C-alpha positions in Angstrom: 56.2 -22.6 -46.1 56.3 -19.6 -48.5 54.5 -21.5 -51.1 51.8 -22.6 -48.6 51.3 -19.0 -47.5 51.0 -17.7 -51.1 48.6 -20.5 -52.1 46.5 -19.7 -49.0 46.5 -16.0 -49.8 45.6 -16.4 -53.5 43.0 -19.0 -52.7 41.1 -16.5 -50.6 41.5 -13.8 -53.3 39.9 -16.2 -55.8 36.9 -16.8 -53.5 36.4 -13.1 -53.0 36.8 -12.5 -56.7 33.8 -14.7 -57.4 31.7 -12.2 -55.4 33.4 -9.4 -57.2 32.5 -10.9 -60.6 28.9 -11.1 -59.4 28.9 -7.3 -58.9 29.9 -6.9 -62.6 27.0 -9.2 -63.5 24.6 -7.0 -61.5 26.0 -3.9 -63.2 25.5 -5.4 -66.6 21.9 -6.3 -65.8 21.3 -2.9 -64.3 22.2 -1.0 -67.4 20.1 -3.5 -69.4 17.0 -3.1 -67.3 17.3 0.3 -65.5 14.8 2.0 -67.8 12.2 -0.8 -67.5 9.1 0.7 -66.0 6.5 -1.2 -64.0 3.0 0.1 -63.8 -0.2 -1.2 -62.2 -2.4 -3.2 -64.5 -5.4 -1.1 -63.3 -6.9 0.6 -60.3 -9.6 -0.2 -57.8 -13.0 1.3 -58.3 -12.9 2.4 -54.6 -9.7 2.7 -52.5 -9.4 -0.6 -50.5 -8.9 -0.6 -46.8 -5.3 -0.7 -45.6 -3.9 -1.6 -42.1 -0.7 0.4 -41.4 1.5 -1.3 -38.8 4.1 0.7 -36.9 6.3 -1.6 -34.8 8.0 0.3 -31.9 10.3 -0.6 -29.2 11.7 2.2 -27.0 11.5 4.9 -29.8 10.8 8.0 -27.7 12.8 10.3 -30.0 11.1 9.4 -33.3 7.7 7.9 -32.5 5.9 11.2 -32.7 7.4 12.1 -36.0 6.4 8.7 -37.5 2.7 8.8 -36.3 2.3 12.3 -37.6 3.7 11.4 -41.0 1.4 8.4 -41.3 -1.6 10.4 -40.4 -0.7 12.9 -43.1 -0.9 10.2 -45.8 -3.0 11.2 -48.9 -5.5 8.4 -48.5 -9.1 8.4 -47.2 -8.8 8.1 -43.5 -11.9 6.0 -43.2 -10.0 3.4 -45.3 -6.9 3.4 -43.0 -6.4 1.4 -39.9 -3.3 2.4 -38.0 -1.8 -0.1 -35.5 0.9 1.3 -33.2 2.5 -2.0 -32.2 4.4 -0.9 -29.1 6.6 -3.2 -27.1 8.3 -0.4 -25.3 9.5 -0.5 -21.7 10.2 3.3 -21.3 8.5 6.7 -21.9 7.6 5.8 -25.5 4.4 4.1 -24.5 3.2 7.2 -22.7 4.2 9.4 -25.7 2.4 7.3 -28.3 -0.7 6.8 -26.0 -1.2 10.6 -26.0 -0.8 10.8 -29.8 -3.2 7.9 -30.4 -5.8 9.6 -28.2 -5.2 12.9 -30.1 -5.7 11.4 -33.5 -8.6 9.3 -32.5 -10.3 12.6 -31.6 -9.6 13.8 -35.2 -11.4 10.8 -36.6 -8.5 8.4 -37.3 -8.9 4.7 -36.8 -5.7 4.4 -34.8 -5.1 2.1 -31.9 -2.2 1.3 -29.5 -1.5 -2.4 -29.1 1.0 -2.7 -26.3 2.6 -5.9 -25.3 4.2 -6.2 -21.9 7.7 -7.5 -21.3 6.2 -10.9 -20.5 4.2 -11.0 -23.7 7.0 -9.8 -25.9 7.8 -13.0 -27.8 9.2 -13.0 -31.2 10.3 -9.3 -31.0 9.4 -7.4 -34.2 8.1 -10.5 -35.9 5.9 -11.4 -32.9 4.5 -7.8 -32.8 3.7 -7.9 -36.5 2.1 -11.3 -36.2 0.0 -10.2 -33.2 -1.1 -7.1 -35.1 -2.0 -9.1 -38.2 -4.4 -11.2 -36.1 -6.4 -8.1 -35.3 -6.0 -6.3 -38.6 -9.3 -5.3 -40.3 -8.0 -5.2 -43.8 -6.3 -7.4 -46.4 -3.4 -5.1 -47.1 -0.7 -4.4 -44.5 1.7 -1.5 -44.8 4.7 -1.5 -42.5 7.0 1.4 -41.4 9.7 1.4 -38.8 10.0 4.2 -36.3 12.7 6.2 -38.0 11.0 6.3 -41.5 9.0 9.0 -43.1 6.4 7.6 -45.5 5.8 9.8 -48.6 2.3 11.3 -48.6 1.4 9.5 -51.8 2.7 6.1 -50.7 -0.7 4.3 -50.6 -2.0 6.1 -53.7 0.9 4.7 -55.7 1.4 1.3 -54.2 -2.1 0.0 -53.7 -3.1 -0.1 -57.4 -0.4 -2.8 -58.0 -2.6 -5.2 -56.1 -5.2 -5.2 -58.8 -3.0 -7.9 -60.2 -4.0 -10.9 -58.0 -0.5 -12.4 -58.3 1.2 -9.4 -56.5 2.0 -10.1 -52.9 4.2 -7.2 -51.8 5.4 -3.8 -53.0 8.6 -2.3 -51.7 9.9 1.3 -52.2 13.5 2.6 -51.9 15.0 3.8 -48.7 16.3 7.4 -48.6 18.6 9.0 -46.0 17.5 12.1 -44.0 20.9 12.5 -42.3 23.4 11.3 -44.9 25.6 14.4 -44.4 25.8 14.0 -40.7 29.3 12.4 -40.7 31.7 10.2 -42.6 29.9 7.2 -41.1 26.5 8.2 -42.4 27.9 9.2 -45.8 29.5 5.8 -46.2 26.3 4.0 -45.0 24.2 6.0 -47.6 26.5 4.9 -50.4 26.5 1.3 -49.3 22.7 1.2 -48.9 22.2 2.9 -52.3 24.1 0.1 -53.9 21.7 -2.4 -52.5 18.5 -0.5 -53.3 19.4 1.1 -56.6 21.2 -1.8 -58.3 20.6 -5.1 -56.4 16.9 -4.8 -55.8 16.2 -3.2 -59.2 18.1 -6.0 -61.0 16.5 -8.8 -59.0 13.0 -7.5 -59.5 13.3 -6.6 -63.2 14.9 -9.9 -64.1 12.3 -12.0 -62.3 14.7 -13.1 -59.6 13.8 -13.1 -55.9 14.3 -9.9 -53.9 13.2 -9.2 -50.4 11.0 -6.9 -48.4 13.3 -4.8 -46.3 11.3 -4.9 -43.1 9.8 -1.4 -43.6 8.6 1.0 -46.3 6.5 -1.7 -48.1 3.0 -3.0 -48.3 1.9 -6.7 -48.2 -1.2 -8.6 -49.3 -2.2 -10.4 -46.1 -2.7 -13.6 -48.0 0.9 -13.6 -49.3 2.1 -13.5 -45.6 -0.3 -16.3 -44.7 0.7 -18.5 -47.7 4.4 -17.9 -46.9 3.9 -19.4 -43.4 3.4 -16.1 -41.5 5.9 -14.1 -39.5 8.5 -16.4 -37.9 11.2 -15.3 -35.4 13.7 -18.2 -35.7 16.0 -15.8 -37.7 17.1 -12.2 -37.0 15.9 -11.2 -40.4 12.2 -12.1 -40.3 11.6 -9.9 -43.4 14.1 -11.7 -45.6 12.9 -15.1 -44.4 9.2 -14.4 -45.1 10.1 -12.8 -48.5 11.7 -16.0 -49.8 9.0 -18.3 -48.3 6.3 -16.2 -49.9 7.9 -16.1 -53.3 8.5 -19.8 -53.2 4.7 -20.1 -52.9 4.4 -18.3 -56.2 3.7 -14.7 -55.1 5.3 -11.9 -57.2 6.9 -8.8 -55.7 7.2 -5.3 -57.1 10.0 -2.8 -56.4 9.7 0.9 -57.0 13.1 2.5 -57.0 11.8 6.0 -57.9 9.6 6.2 -54.8 11.6 7.0 -51.6 10.9 6.7 -47.9 13.6 8.7 -46.1 15.0 7.2 -42.9 17.6 7.9 -40.2 21.0 6.3 -40.6 22.7 5.1 -37.4 24.9 8.0 -36.1 27.1 6.1 -33.7 29.6 3.4 -34.7 28.2 0.9 -32.1 24.7 1.3 -33.5 26.0 0.8 -37.0 27.8 -2.4 -35.9 24.8 -3.7 -34.0 22.6 -3.2 -37.1 25.2 -4.9 -39.4 25.6 -7.8 -37.0 21.9 -8.4 -37.0 21.7 -8.3 -40.8 24.7 -10.5 -41.4 23.7 -13.1 -38.9 20.1 -13.1 -39.9 21.0 -13.6 -43.6 23.1 -16.6 -42.8 20.4 -18.0 -40.6 17.9 -17.6 -43.5 20.4 -19.2 -45.9 20.7 -22.3 -43.6 17.0 -22.5 -43.2 15.9 -21.9 -46.9 18.8 -22.7 -49.3 18.1 -26.5 -49.1 14.5 -25.8 -49.9 15.4 -23.4 -52.7 17.9 -25.9 -54.2 15.2 -28.7 -54.2 12.5 -26.5 -55.6 11.5 -26.2 -59.2 12.2 -22.5 -59.6 14.5 -21.4 -62.4 18.3 -22.0 -62.0 18.9 -18.3 -62.3 16.8 -17.8 -59.1 18.7 -20.4 -57.2 22.1 -18.9 -58.2 21.0 -15.4 -57.3 19.5 -16.6 -54.0 22.9 -18.0 -53.1 24.7 -14.7 -53.8 22.0 -12.8 -52.0 21.7 -15.0 -48.8 25.3 -16.1 -48.6 27.2 -12.9 -49.5 28.2 -12.3 -45.9 30.3 -15.5 -45.9 32.9 -13.3 -47.6 33.6 -11.7 -44.1 34.8 -15.0 -42.8 37.6 -14.9 -45.4 38.5 -11.3 -44.7 40.2 -12.0 -41.4 42.6 -14.7 -42.6 43.2 -12.6 -45.7 44.2 -9.7 -43.4 46.5 -11.8 -41.4 48.1 -13.3 -44.5 48.9 -10.0 -46.1 51.9 -9.3 -43.9 53.8 -12.5 -44.7 52.8 -12.2 -48.3 54.4 -8.8 -48.5 57.6 -10.1 -47.0 57.7 -13.1 -49.3 57.1 -11.0 -52.4 59.6 -8.3 -51.6 62.0 -9.8 -54.2 59.5 -9.9 -57.0 59.9 -7.4 -59.8 57.2 -4.9 -60.8 56.2 -6.8 -63.9 55.6 -10.1 -62.0 53.5 -8.3 -59.4 51.4 -6.5 -61.9 50.8 -9.6 -63.9 49.6 -11.5 -60.8 47.7 -8.7 -59.0 45.8 -7.0 -61.8 43.2 -9.7 -62.3 42.4 -9.8 -58.6 42.3 -6.0 -58.4 39.8 -5.9 -61.3 37.5 -8.5 -59.8 37.8 -8.0 -56.1 38.5 -4.2 -55.8 37.5 -2.3 -58.9 34.1 -4.1 -59.0 33.4 -2.7 -55.6 34.1 0.9 -56.6 32.3 0.6 -60.0 29.2 -0.9 -58.3 28.7 1.9 -55.8 29.8 4.7 -58.1 27.1 3.7 -60.6 24.5 3.6 -57.8 25.5 7.2 -56.8 25.3 8.4 -60.4 21.7 7.3 -60.5 20.7 8.7 -57.1 22.3 12.1 -57.0 22.8 14.9 -59.5 26.0 15.8 -57.6 27.1 12.1 -57.6 30.7 13.2 -58.6 31.0 14.8 -55.1 30.6 11.3 -53.6 33.5 9.8 -55.4 35.8 10.8 -52.5 33.8 8.5 -50.2 34.4 5.3 -52.2 37.8 4.6 -50.6 36.2 5.1 -47.2 33.4 2.7 -48.1 36.0 0.1 -48.9 37.9 0.8 -45.7 34.8 0.7 -43.5 33.6 -2.4 -45.2 36.9 -4.0 -44.4 36.8 -2.7 -40.8 33.4 -4.3 -40.4 34.9 -7.7 -41.2 35.6 -8.6 -37.5 32.1 -7.6 -36.4 30.3 -9.4 -39.3 32.6 -12.5 -39.3 31.5 -13.1 -35.7 27.9 -12.6 -36.8 28.3 -15.1 -39.6 30.0 -17.6 -37.4 27.2 -17.4 -34.8 24.7 -18.0 -37.5 26.6 -21.0 -38.8 27.0 -22.7 -35.4 23.4 -21.8 -34.3 24.4 -19.6 -31.5 21.1 -18.0 -30.3 20.9 -14.3 -29.6 18.0 -11.8 -29.1 16.9 -9.3 -31.7 18.9 -6.2 -30.8 17.3 -3.0 -32.2 19.3 -0.2 -33.7 18.8 2.9 -31.5 17.2 5.9 -33.3 17.7 9.4 -32.0 15.9 11.6 -34.4 19.3 13.2 -35.1 20.0 14.8 -38.4 23.3 16.6 -38.2 24.8 16.4 -34.8 26.9 13.4 -33.7 27.7 14.9 -30.3 24.1 14.9 -29.4 24.0 11.1 -29.8 26.3 10.8 -26.8 23.7 12.6 -24.7 20.8 10.4 -25.7 19.3 7.7 -23.6 19.7 4.6 -25.8 23.1 3.0 -26.1 24.4 -0.1 -27.9 26.2 -2.8 -26.0 29.9 -2.7 -25.3 32.1 -5.0 -27.3 35.5 -6.6 -27.0 35.8 -6.6 -30.7 37.1 -3.0 -30.7 40.4 -4.3 -29.3 40.8 -6.9 -32.0 40.1 -4.2 -34.6 42.7 -1.9 -33.2 45.3 -4.7 -33.1 44.6 -5.4 -36.8 45.0 -1.7 -37.5 48.4 -1.7 -35.8 49.3 -4.9 -37.6 48.7 -3.1 -40.9 50.7 -0.1 -39.8 53.6 -2.4 -39.4 52.9 -4.0 -42.8 53.0 -0.5 -44.4 56.5 0.1 -42.9 57.7 -3.2 -44.3 56.2 -2.4 -47.7 57.9 1.0 -47.7 61.2 -0.5 -46.7 60.9 -3.2 -49.4 59.9 -0.6 -52.0 56.7 -2.4 -52.8 54.9 0.8 -53.4 52.1 -0.6 -55.4 50.6 -2.3 -52.3 50.7 0.7 -50.0 47.4 2.4 -51.0 45.6 -0.8 -50.4 47.4 -1.4 -47.1 46.3 2.1 -46.0 42.6 1.1 -46.7 42.9 -1.9 -44.4 44.7 0.1 -41.7 42.2 2.9 -41.7 39.2 0.6 -41.7 40.2 -1.4 -38.7 41.5 1.6 -36.7 38.3 3.6 -37.6 36.1 0.9 -36.3 38.1 0.1 -33.2 39.1 3.6 -32.0 35.6 5.1 -32.5 34.0 2.2 -30.7 36.2 2.9 -27.7 35.6 6.6 -27.9 31.9 6.0 -27.8 32.2 3.5 -25.0 34.0 6.1 -22.9 31.6 8.9 -24.0 34.2 10.9 -25.8 32.4 12.0 -28.9 33.9 15.1 -30.5 31.6 18.0 -31.6 32.2 17.8 -35.3 29.1 19.6 -36.4 27.5 22.9 -35.6 23.8 22.1 -35.8 22.4 21.4 -32.4 18.8 20.5 -32.9 16.7 17.6 -34.1 14.6 18.5 -37.2 10.9 18.5 -36.9 8.6 16.6 -39.3 8.0 19.8 -41.3 11.8 20.6 -41.5 12.6 17.0 -42.5 10.1 17.1 -45.4 11.5 20.5 -46.5 15.0 19.0 -46.6 13.8 15.9 -48.5 
């Protein structure tokens, strides 16, 4: 039985180490290509027309800020068509209707396209498809409600389309409210890893990368050739990106151009977002990996597509790994330090240190004060582990084809005050998973006591990471559910558009 437990435990570590080794590969490629510059091959004699799509659903706190930011873009307004794709069922529709009328009076070609509840098929994908049917122009820029497009967005991205092979241009996400709380600090570090390293490497090495659903601009024909917007997955952007690139379209990524956005400020909103992304990626993998494998694209693209689309499968292994740690600690209590180090160091280097190195490098290339973010790396690891219950359920639902609606991430327009989120209208759904997370946290508390009693001190810091991650997720979820959110920050107001730009 002891041998079986150890074999099971180390088999999981080997699987997770494969994903860790891939992070080292990405880091190597990043340092090799980080200084590669991509420039347009020319410019248009006259600025082409662009349709800007703003998909909204119950965004009363941020819709005004978005519309004002889009109307402030440095681009001839006679060349811009703005579609407010509103599927809202609350006051948002009234708010945006007033803004649309105001900016129409200022000479903007802006229109409100509102779908009723009965017409709201396909969620965001359906709204974008409906808008594209009425779009005047052949280029479609897309911004979600919580984003602030930089004023020169169109001036810098449109010239890339002078190359007839370019189908989409994506810019990097920024974070307006990264200092709001520990949760937003961690999210910013995790997202920076994706945008600074993963997207840069994939694009600069001619591998496939994806449109991230917002802060990008498409050539309409690339969408059409890819099969159009489909809503059979929860990540319609990832799905379309791969289908379009499989048709031969090339994408461009601009990491030095940033569109700041609001990070989720509540734990339930964060978990809702992560559930959607994890499940949608697995749905896309099931849908497209067979096509990718059979295609004639280079092998490097097929391998990277696997790591990209299937990375969330690792969460399925985190739960059995967590359960196996306690008996493993008990079994190994009689091993000497030399034996433990010899066995554990390779797994630490692959599965653990690669995580820290990956996100530390991303911070170094994002912030001048990157060294101040080192303290958040253990929390990134802990919260990533704490997410494993939430995301493992999402992956399982995707694998077994359990259908679920597109659940939006609530946006509050909040920059620095978490307490204010508890007073806002939009709430995420309650979840029984919080109780499982707390039980796992208590399980690791017991494991820590066993490790101390057995004098296995080398494992204790890692056990604390597991304990904190699960308890953080579970306890905060219950606190929000019962509306007990502590006032951790002094700032009481939501920043205006002008204040947001000043901060950025």
